[in-house]
ROZAFI-269003 format. One record per residue (C-alpha): residue in one letter; x, y, z. Coordinates in steps of 0.25 Angstrom, whole numbers, padded with zeros to 4 digits, always signed. Example, Ala and Ser with C-alpha at 12.3 -4.5 7.8 and 13.67 -1.06 7.14 Angstrom:
<rs>
A+0049-0018+0031
S+0055-0004+0029
</rs>
This chain:
<rs>
M+0212+0041-0203
R+0197+0036-0204
R+0189+0043-0214
Y+0176+0051-0211
Q+0167+0050-0223
S+0153+0055-0219
D+0143+0055-0208
D+0134+0045-0216
I+0146+0035-0217
T+0147+0037-0202
G+0133+0034-0199
R+0133+0021-0207
A+0145+0017-0199
I+0138+0019-0186
A+0126+0012-0191
T+0134+0000-0195
V+0141+0000-0181
N+0128+0000-0174
T+0122-0012-0183
D+0135-0020-0181
S+0136-0017-0166
V+0121-0021-0163
R+0123-0034-0171
L+0136-0038-0164
L+0130-0035-0150
G+0118-0043-0153
A+0126-0055-0157
A+0134-0053-0145
K+0122-0053-0136
S+0115-0065-0143
P+0114-0076-0133
G+0112-0087-0143
G+0119-0092-0155
S+0131-0101-0157
S+0140-0093-0148
Q+0136-0101-0136
P+0141-0115-0141
H+0154-0107-0145
E+0155-0102-0131
L+0153-0116-0125
I+0164-0121-0134
Q+0173-0110-0129
H+0170-0113-0115
A+0173-0128-0117
H+0186-0125-0123
L+0189-0115-0112
L+0187-0126-0102
L+0195-0136-0110
R+0206-0127-0110
N+0206-0125-0095
A+0203-0140-0093
P+0216-0142-0085
W+0213-0131-0075
I+0198-0135-0074
V+0202-0149-0070
L+0213-0144-0061
L+0204-0135-0054
T+0192-0145-0053
L+0201-0155-0047
G+0207-0145-0037
G+0192-0141-0033
G+0190-0156-0030
L+0203-0157-0022
T+0199-0145-0015
G+0185-0150-0011
F+0192-0163-0006
F+0202-0156+0002
Y+0191-0147+0008
M+0184-0160+0012
L+0196-0165+0019
T+0196-0152+0027
Q+0182-0154+0032
T+0178-0161+0045
P+0170-0173+0042
G+0156-0173+0046
Y+0147-0184+0051
R+0132-0183+0051
A+0124-0191+0061
S+0109-0191+0062
T+0098-0197+0070
V+0083-0198+0067
I+0072-0195+0077
E+0057-0196+0077
I+0047-0185+0082
Q+0034-0192+0085
G+0021-0186+0088
V+0015-0185+0102
N+0001-0189+0106
E-0004-0176+0111
A-0018-0182+0115
F-0012-0191+0125
M-0017-0186+0138
N-0018-0172+0132
L-0003-0171+0130
D-0006-0159+0121
R-0010-0151+0133
A+0001-0156+0142
A+0009-0143+0140
P+0005-0129+0141
Q+0013-0125+0129
G+0005-0129+0117
G+0013-0137+0107
V+0025-0139+0115
G+0022-0154+0117
D+0019-0156+0102
Y+0030-0164+0096
G+0022-0169+0084
P+0029-0173+0071
N+0024-0161+0063
L+0032-0151+0055
I+0033-0140+0065
N+0036-0149+0077
I+0047-0157+0069
Q+0053-0143+0065
T+0053-0139+0080
Q+0060-0152+0084
L+0071-0150+0073
K+0074-0136+0079
L+0074-0142+0093
I+0084-0153+0088
E+0093-0142+0082
S+0091-0133+0095
P+0105-0128+0101
S+0100-0132+0115
L+0098-0146+0111
I+0111-0147+0103
A+0119-0141+0115
R+0113-0152+0124
T+0117-0162+0114
V+0131-0157+0113
A+0132-0157+0128
N+0127-0172+0129
V+0137-0176+0118
R+0149-0169+0124
S+0147-0176+0137
N+0145-0190+0132
R+0155-0189+0120
S+0166-0200+0120
A+0181-0196+0120
D+0184-0202+0107
S+0173-0194+0099
G+0178-0185+0088
P+0180-0184+0073
R+0181-0197+0065
E+0191-0200+0054
D+0185-0201+0040
R+0190-0206+0026
Y+0198-0193+0024
S+0205-0193+0038
D+0218-0199+0032
L+0219-0189+0021
R+0217-0178+0030
S+0228-0182+0039
L+0237-0184+0027
L+0234-0170+0022
G+0235-0164+0036
I+0220-0160+0037
K+0215-0160+0051
L+0201-0159+0055
A+0201-0153+0069
T+0188-0158+0074
T+0186-0162+0089
A+0175-0170+0096
E+0169-0156+0101
E+0169-0151+0087
S+0162-0163+0081
L+0151-0161+0092
E+0150-0146+0089
M+0149-0150+0074
A+0137-0160+0077
A+0130-0149+0086
K+0131-0139+0075
T+0126-0148+0064
I+0114-0154+0071
A+0102-0154+0061
A+0088-0160+0062
R+0079-0162+0050
P+0065-0169+0049
I+0064-0181+0040
A+0052-0178+0030
G+0040-0185+0031
T+0043-0191+0045
R+0044-0188+0060
L+0059-0190+0059
V+0070-0180+0062
E+0084-0182+0058
I+0095-0176+0067
S+0109-0175+0062
A+0122-0169+0066
D+0136-0168+0059
S+0149-0170+0066
S+0164-0173+0063
D+0162-0185+0073
P+0151-0195+0068
V+0150-0200+0083
T+0147-0186+0088
A+0137-0184+0077
A+0129-0196+0080
T+0130-0194+0095
F+0126-0179+0094
V+0114-0182+0085
N+0109-0194+0095
S+0112-0185+0107
L+0104-0174+0101
S+0092-0183+0098
E+0091-0188+0112
E+0093-0175+0118
F+0082-0170+0109
I+0072-0181+0113
T+0076-0180+0128
G+0074-0165+0127
T+0060-0166+0120
L+0056-0176+0130
R+0061-0167+0142
A+0054-0155+0136
R+0041-0163+0134
T+0041-0169+0148
S+0045-0155+0154
G+0033-0149+0148
V+0024-0159+0153
L+0030-0158+0167
T+0028-0143+0166
T+0014-0145+0162
S+0011-0154+0174
K+0017-0144+0184
W+0008-0133+0178
V-0004-0142+0178
D-0002-0146+0193
Q-0001-0131+0196
Q-0014-0128+0189
V-0021-0139+0196
V-0018-0132+0209
V-0022-0119+0204
L-0035-0124+0199
R-0039-0131+0212
N-0037-0118+0219
E-0045-0111+0209
L-0057-0122+0210
A-0056-0121+0226
L-0057-0106+0226
A-0069-0106+0215
E-0077-0116+0223
A-0075-0108+0236
K-0080-0096+0230
L-0092-0103+0225
Q-0096-0109+0238
S-0094-0096+0246
F-0103-0089+0236
V-0114-0099+0237
R-0114-0099+0252
G-0115-0084+0252
N-0128-0084+0244
D-0135-0095+0252
G-0131-0106+0241
V-0144-0104+0233
F-0143-0100+0218
A-0154-0101+0208
S-0152-0105+0193
P-0147-0093+0186
Q-0157-0095+0175
D-0169-0093+0185
T-0166-0086+0198
L-0178-0082+0208
A-0174-0068+0207
E-0175-0068+0192
A-0188-0076+0192
R-0194-0065+0202
L-0189-0054+0193
H-0196-0060+0181
Q-0209-0060+0189
L-0208-0046+0193
K-0204-0042+0179
E-0217-0048+0174
Q-0225-0042+0185
Q-0219-0029+0182
V-0223-0029+0167
A-0237-0033+0171
I-0239-0022+0181
Q-0233-0012+0171
A-0243-0015+0161
E-0254-0014+0171
R-0249-0001+0176
M-0248+0005+0162
A-0263+0001+0160
K-0268+0007+0173
Q-0260+0019+0170
A-0266+0021+0156
K-0280+0020+0161
F-0277+0029+0173
E-0271+0040+0163
A-0282+0038+0153
N-0293+0040+0163
S-0286+0052+0169
A-0285+0058+0155
G-0299+0055+0151
G-0294+0046+0140
V-0299+0034+0133
G-0295+0025+0145
S-0304+0032+0154
I-0316+0030+0145
A-0313+0016+0144
E-0312+0014+0159
L-0326+0022+0161
Q-0333+0014+0151
N-0329+0001+0157
D-0335+0006+0171
I-0350+0001+0172
V-0354+0011+0183
L-0349+0022+0175
Q-0357+0017+0163
S-0370+0016+0170
L-0368+0030+0176
E-0366+0035+0162
S-0378+0028+0156
E-0387+0034+0167
K-0381+0048+0165
A-0384+0046+0150
K-0399+0043+0153
I-0401+0055+0162
K-0394+0064+0152
L-0403+0059+0141
R-0416+0062+0150
W-0410+0075+0154
N-0408+0079+0139
E-0423+0074+0135
L-0429+0083+0146
G-0420+0094+0143
T-0428+0097+0131
K-0441+0099+0139
L-0436+0104+0152
T-0427+0115+0157
P-0415+0111+0166
Q-0422+0117+0178
H-0433+0107+0177
Q-0433+0097+0188
R-0432+0085+0180
M-0420+0091+0173
V-0413+0094+0186
T-0416+0080+0191
L-0409+0074+0178
Q-0398+0084+0180
A-0395+0079+0194
Q-0395+0065+0190
L-0385+0068+0179
D-0376+0075+0189
D-0377+0063+0198
I-0373+0053+0188
Q-0362+0061+0183
T-0357+0062+0197
Q-0357+0047+0198
I-0350+0046+0184
D-0339+0055+0188
T-0337+0048+0202
R-0336+0035+0194
R-0326+0040+0184
A-0317+0045+0196
G-0318+0032+0203
I-0313+0025+0190
A-0301+0035+0189
A-0297+0033+0203
K-0297+0018+0201
L-0288+0019+0188
R-0278+0028+0196
T-0278+0018+0208
E-0276+0006+0199
F-0264+0013+0191
E-0257+0017+0204
A-0258+0003+0210
V-0252-0003+0197
Q-0241+0008+0197
R-0238+0004+0212
N-0237-0010+0208
E-0228-0008+0197
A-0218+0000+0205
L-0218-0011+0216
L-0216-0021+0205
G-0204-0013+0199
E-0197-0012+0213
A-0199-0027+0215
Y-0193-0030+0201
R-0181-0021+0204
K-0178-0028+0217
Q-0180-0042+0211
T-0170-0038+0200
N-0159-0034+0210
R-0162-0047+0217
A-0161-0055+0204
I-0148-0048+0200
G-0142-0052+0213
E-0145-0066+0212
T-0140-0067+0198
A-0126-0061+0202
K-0125-0071+0213
T-0129-0082+0203
A-0118-0077+0193
T-0108-0077+0204
Y-0111-0091+0208
N-0111-0096+0194
S-0097-0089+0192
L-0091-0095+0204
K-0097-0109+0201
R-0091-0108+0186
E-0078-0104+0192
A-0077-0116+0201
E-0081-0125+0189
Q-0071-0120+0180
A-0060-0122+0191
R-0065-0136+0193
E-0064-0139+0178
A-0050-0133+0176
L-0045-0141+0188
S-0051-0154+0182
A-0044-0151+0169
M-0031-0148+0175
L-0031-0160+0184
Q-0033-0169+0171
Q-0021-0161+0165
Q-0013-0164+0178
R-0015-0179+0176
Q-0011-0179+0162
T+0002-0171+0163
G+0006-0179+0175
I+0005-0192+0166
L+0013-0185+0155
A+0024-0180+0164
V+0027-0195+0168
L+0024-0199+0153
P+0034-0191+0144
T+0032-0192+0129
N+0043-0191+0119
N+0040-0191+0104
I+0054-0191+0098
R+0063-0203+0096
I+0076-0206+0089
V+0074-0215+0077
D+0088-0216+0072
A+0100-0213+0081
A+0112-0207+0075
S+0125-0215+0072
A+0139-0211+0069
P+0140-0209+0054
L+0152-0216+0047
I+0154-0206+0036
A+0155-0191+0036
F+0145-0184+0028
K+0154-0172+0026
P+0163-0167+0020
R+0159-0175+0007
A+0171-0177-0002
S+0163-0179-0014
V+0155-0166-0012
L+0167-0157-0009
V+0176-0163-0020
G+0164-0162-0030
W+0162-0147-0026
G+0177-0145-0027
L+0177-0151-0041
V+0165-0143-0046
S+0171-0130-0039
G+0185-0133-0045
F+0179-0135-0059
M+0170-0122-0058
I+0182-0114-0054
A+0190-0120-0065
V+0180-0116-0075
I+0179-0102-0070
F+0194-0101-0070
A+0194-0106-0084
F+0184-0096-0089
A+0190-0084-0081
R+0204-0088-0086
D+0199-0088-0100
K+0191-0075-0097
V+0204-0068-0092
R+0212-0073-0104
Q+0202-0067-0113
R+0204-0053-0107
V+0215-0044-0111
H+0227-0046-0101
A+0239-0042-0108
P+0245-0034-0120
G+0244-0041-0133
F+0231-0048-0130
V+0222-0039-0137
G+0232-0038-0149
D+0232-0053-0150
I+0217-0054-0151
L+0214-0042-0160
D+0227-0041-0168
L+0228-0026-0165
P+0239-0018-0159
E+0239-0015-0144
I+0241+0000-0144
A+0244+0002-0130
I+0245-0006-0116
I+0240+0003-0105
P+0244-0002-0091
S+0236-0001-0078
Q+0238+0011-0070
S+0243+0009-0056
P+0235+0015-0045
V+0239+0028-0038
P+0250+0024-0028
W+0246+0025-0013
S+0257+0035-0010
R+0251+0044-0020
R+0237+0042-0015
I+0241+0045+0000
A+0249+0058-0005
A+0236+0062-0012
R+0228+0062+0001
A+0237+0074+0005
N+0238+0080-0009
P+0227+0077-0018
L+0234+0083-0030
L+0244+0071-0030
L+0233+0062-0034
D+0226+0070-0045
D+0214+0062-0052
A+0219+0066-0066
A+0233+0062-0063
T+0229+0048-0059
S+0218+0047-0069
V+0221+0035-0079
E+0213+0042-0090
L+0224+0053-0090
A+0236+0045-0088
S+0243+0049-0101
H+0243+0064-0096
Y+0246+0062-0081
Q+0254+0050-0081
R+0263+0052-0093
S+0275+0045-0087
T+0268+0032-0083
H+0267+0020-0091
L+0252+0022-0092
A+0254+0035-0100
E+0265+0028-0108
S+0255+0017-0112
F+0246+0027-0118
R+0257+0034-0126
G+0261+0020-0131
A+0247+0019-0136
L+0248+0033-0143
G+0261+0027-0150
S+0253+0015-0155
L+0242+0024-0160
L+0250+0035-0167
F+0260+0025-0173
G+0252+0013-0178
E+0257+0000-0184
G+0260+0000-0199
G+0260+0015-0201
R+0245+0016-0197
K+0241+0030-0196
A+0237+0035-0182
P+0222+0035-0180
K+0216+0049-0178
V+0202+0045-0172
I+0204+0034-0162
V+0193+0027-0154
V+0197+0021-0141
T+0187+0010-0135
S+0187-0003-0127
P+0179-0016-0128
R+0171-0013-0115
K+0171-0003-0104
G+0181-0002-0093
E+0193-0005-0102
G+0199+0009-0101
K+0197+0015-0115
T+0194+0029-0109
T+0207+0029-0102
V+0214+0025-0114
T+0207+0035-0123
S+0210+0047-0114
N+0225+0043-0112
L+0227+0041-0127
A+0221+0055-0130
I+0230+0061-0120
T+0242+0054-0125
L+0239+0058-0140
A+0237+0073-0135
Q+0250+0072-0128
T+0257+0070-0142
G+0252+0083-0147
R+0240+0078-0155
R+0227+0084-0155
V+0218+0074-0148
V+0203+0074-0146
L+0196+0063-0137
I+0182+0060-0139
D+0174+0053-0128
A+0164+0044-0136
D+0160+0036-0124
L+0147+0043-0122
R+0142+0032-0112
A+0153+0034-0102
P+0161+0047-0106
R+0173+0050-0098
M+0183+0058-0106
H+0177+0072-0101
S+0180+0068-0087
I+0194+0063-0089
F+0198+0075-0096
G+0190+0085-0088
A+0181+0090-0099
E+0166+0094-0100
N+0157+0083-0106
N+0149+0092-0115
R+0148+0095-0130
G+0155+0082-0133
L+0153+0070-0142
A+0138+0068-0139
E+0134+0082-0141
F+0141+0083-0154
V+0135+0071-0161
A+0121+0074-0155
A+0122+0089-0160
A+0117+0094-0174
E+0127+0097-0185
G+0134+0110-0181
E+0128+0111-0167
I+0141+0106-0160
R+0154+0107-0167
T+0166+0098-0165
A+0174+0108-0158
D+0163+0110-0148
V+0165+0095-0143
I+0180+0096-0141
H+0184+0099-0127
P+0199+0102-0123
T+0206+0094-0112
A+0217+0097-0102
Y+0226+0090-0111
E+0233+0097-0123
M+0229+0092-0137
L+0218+0083-0131
S+0203+0087-0133
L+0190+0080-0129
V+0177+0077-0135
P+0168+0073-0123
A+0157+0063-0124
G+0147+0074-0120
F+0134+0072-0113
V+0129+0057-0115
P+0118+0057-0125
A+0105+0048-0123
N+0108+0040-0136
I+0123+0037-0136
S+0121+0028-0148
A+0115+0039-0157
T+0126+0049-0152
V+0137+0040-0157
C+0130+0037-0170
S+0129+0051-0174
P+0134+0055-0187
R+0141+0068-0181
L+0151+0058-0174
A+0159+0056-0186
G+0160+0071-0189
L+0165+0074-0175
I+0176+0064-0176
R+0180+0069-0190
D+0180+0083-0185
L+0189+0079-0172
S+0198+0071-0181
R+0201+0084-0189
I+0204+0092-0177
F+0212+0083-0169
D+0223+0073-0172
T+0217+0062-0164
V+0203+0059-0160
I+0201+0048-0149
I+0187+0043-0146
D+0184+0036-0132
T+0173+0027-0135
P+0164+0017-0127
P+0168+0002-0127
V+0165-0004-0140
L+0158-0017-0136
G+0143-0015-0134
L+0143+0000-0139
V+0142+0005-0153
D+0149+0019-0150
T+0163+0014-0151
R+0161+0007-0165
I+0155+0020-0170
F+0167+0028-0166
S+0177+0018-0171
R+0172+0019-0185
L+0175+0034-0185
A+0189+0032-0179
D+0203+0029-0185
G+0206+0019-0174
V+0200+0011-0162
I+0208+0008-0150
L+0202-0004-0141
V+0206-0003-0126
V+0206-0016-0118
R+0209-0018-0104
S+0218-0028-0098
G+0211-0039-0090
M+0197-0034-0094
T+0195-0034-0109
E+0191-0047-0115
A+0196-0052-0128
N+0182-0055-0133
D+0178-0040-0131
I+0191-0036-0138
L+0187-0045-0150
A+0173-0040-0150
A+0178-0025-0150
R+0187-0029-0162
D+0176-0035-0170
L+0167-0023-0168
F+0178-0014-0173
R+0181-0023-0185
Q+0166-0023-0189
D+0165-0008-0189
G+0178-0006-0196
A+0184+0002-0185
P+0200+0002-0184
L+0204-0005-0171
I+0218+0000-0171
G+0223-0006-0157
T+0220-0009-0143
I+0225-0003-0129
L+0227-0013-0117
N+0223-0005-0105
D+0225-0008-0090
W+0236-0018-0092
K+0242-0023-0079
P+0256-0028-0084
S+0259-0036-0072
S+0247-0045-0074
L+0250-0052-0087
D+0263-0053-0096
G+0269-0042-0087
G+0283-0045-0091
R+0280-0045-0106
Y+0273-0032-0106
G+0282-0024-0095
A+0274-0027-0083
S+0285-0021-0074
Y+0285-0008-0083
Y+0270-0006-0083
S+0267-0010-0069
Q+0273+0003-0064
Q+0261+0012-0069
G+0247+0009-0071
P+0232+0009-0077
S+0223+0013-0087
K+0209+0010-0084
</rs>
């Protein structure tokens, strides 16, 4: 039994395991170093060992390619070259001969060359060519014999290719491509008959040239007809326009002035000038009249300019002066004063009469000017209406005249176009010619024997190399009992056969009664309990015998670690069945689920996954006792320590010093402690548990586990000083390899452990 000395020793062991694992993993991942030349040498030796197979498969690939070539119908490719020339579009306005712009443009530019290629490959052109070739085909046209015809006859290979099929082949393979840097286009077709290929290509080229010429001529003829129709229409329009113009002229006396200076407009300008002058005069007279009526400055100026009024005012002033001089000496009743007063009154009467005459004159002049202005305005209005009428007639005349001139010009242009299209209709232009006509090829271009045989040789060689590496890979995997023992020199504790699937009869019966197909009863993890009479359960009991009664009187291990090189090799299934089998012997067994990354034991045994291994090692001393993490199961004498809730830092959990104390306490309480750990390669967890165990069992899977992984796991356990006591071969199919030697007929009656 392994000694448990102290937590300090356990901690140092864990640290050593961590250091070694990091160093080994780093060395395994290093891409450089001397391992690459060694691998190349190994690959070379592998190819040399399989040289006969490689040579045989390579030659077989070449022969396959050759026979495939014999089964292929020979193909002959014929080609012709045509030239697409430019057209002088300036010749007789050829660019305007067709109403559709660009239809007649067959210049050798990139766009038009691509257009011609599409027209050559058009289905309608190919269909017309097929019809022509079919109607003119000779009776003896058909496939020709080639250099392999005799060999095909000897081997009984018949190529059922008729003349019609050779024609269809040519129609399907027609291709046109431009020759770079030139105006040339190559047209090619493939056929099983060389004559058919050449005939088809030549016929298609001629049909294309004829069709192009026909389309161009048809376009010119269509244009010519359209132009003739337009000439008739334009002549009718010109006659109608001239008739309308003449009718209008006759209806207006045939006299029209220049639109720039009509009589009505000249008279209108004169009236406008007179109107402006009379308005100015009226405003002046009105100002004088209104000023005189109001006694303003205007009236004073008009009176001052009157000579008679000025003399009367002067005479009045003299008499007034004499009256004032005598007034100082005489009384107003004096005769002389009365005489002077009478003179003053007479002169004042004359002055008032003169002023009244001047005012009447101003009124008369103002009223006369006002009447003249009104008469001139009426004349201007009438002249304006007259001018407008003459302008409208002139505009109508000019419009009719312009319409007639435009119709005459359009007719003239269309007559010129009619003459040009008439000449082009009898002088068709064709810009495509055949440079090199196709001739019947003498040698088939396909199938090419060298290419197919070469591909066959390369394919055969690649298949041979893949076969060699796959064969070596399969040989490196565990495939039969004794394989692991030979490479590890360790005892094979047990051979677990594959479990057969549930029979169809039982599945059909379970549809009516689900209890007949219970999940627990069919679970491979519990096969030791529910399938006691099967060979699968017997294989686990055989493993129990190897553990309890080891070789050389070795004492049975009390703490057992069960692991595998990598995942998916069935170590959890083996662990649960070993625990059940040990408990069935009356021993007190505890099963620890140490696979914290993928715990499954709690679901297999129907237990709660709480207060398990993770909680114990993470808790403080005395917080959780060993008894708190032990859970009973439905199987007598078997207890379970579940994984517990997965911690955030699994590495810190498995490296806890409390782990050794837990295993020590469990080994005192139970007869056997079985620990289900993760795969050993790539993870440090199993190596830590293996140093605390009395024995390590390595589970390998038949047809899956590779020898390199087994050796790598063995080396890790040796570095750690872990006691690797043996292996268990899982999922072995006895009928696959060495069936007779290991009792294939016996084991094949029952089935797997996954």
